[in-house]
C-alpha positions in Angstrom: -21.1 -7.5 -20.7 -17.6 -7.8 -19.4 -17.1 -4.1 -19.6 -20.1 -3.5 -17.3 -18.8 -5.9 -14.7 -15.4 -4.3 -14.9 -16.8 -0.8 -14.4 -18.8 -1.9 -11.4 -15.7 -3.2 -9.6 -13.7 -0.1 -10.7 -16.3 2.2 -9.2 -16.5 0.4 -5.8 -12.7 0.5 -5.5 -11.7 3.3 -7.8 -9.4 5.0 -5.2 -6.1 3.6 -4.3 -4.5 2.4 -1.0 -1.6 4.2 0.6 0.9 1.8 1.9 3.9 2.7 4.1 6.8 0.4 5.1 7.1 0.8 8.9 9.4 -2.1 9.8 12.6 -3.5 8.4 12.3 -6.6 6.3 15.7 -7.9 7.6 15.1 -11.3 9.1 11.9 -11.9 7.2 11.4 -14.7 4.7 12.6 -14.1 1.2 9.1 -14.4 -0.2 8.0 -11.5 2.0 10.8 -9.3 0.8 9.7 -10.1 -2.8 6.2 -9.0 -2.0 7.5 -5.7 -0.6 9.5 -5.3 -3.8 6.3 -6.0 -5.8 4.5 -3.3 -3.9 7.3 -0.9 -4.8 8.6 -0.5 -1.2 12.4 -0.4 -0.7 13.0 1.9 2.3 11.5 2.3 5.7 9.0 5.2 5.8 8.6 5.0 2.0 4.9 5.5 1.0 3.3 4.3 -2.3 -0.2 4.5 -3.6 -1.4 1.2 -5.2 -4.8 0.4 -6.8 -7.3 -1.1 -4.4 -7.5 -4.6 -6.1 -7.8 -8.1 -4.7 -4.2 -8.8 -5.8 -2.8 -5.8 -3.9 -5.0 -6.6 -0.9 -3.5 -10.1 -0.8 0.0 -8.8 -0.9 -0.8 -6.4 1.9 -2.3 -9.2 3.9 0.9 -11.3 3.5 3.3 -8.6 4.9 0.8 -6.5 6.9 3.0 -6.8 10.0 5.6 -4.6 8.3 3.2 -2.0 6.8 0.8 0.8 7.7 -2.2 0.9 5.3 -4.6 3.8 4.9 -7.1 5.1 2.3 -5.9 8.3 0.6 
């Protein structure tokens, strides 16, 4: 039963999210810099693809003012 529920959420969000760091994290709170590190972003204009999960969406929401987000 758990596998069915898991596959349904995977199908609806099977693709990833392309995240690009657009602004410098200098002067931002330390927790925001840690979120960027958790997303795998270190340099401006660096782009990563992350799975489209609730956890990643929450991280993006927290530092969205520094990012550009698009669907690949």
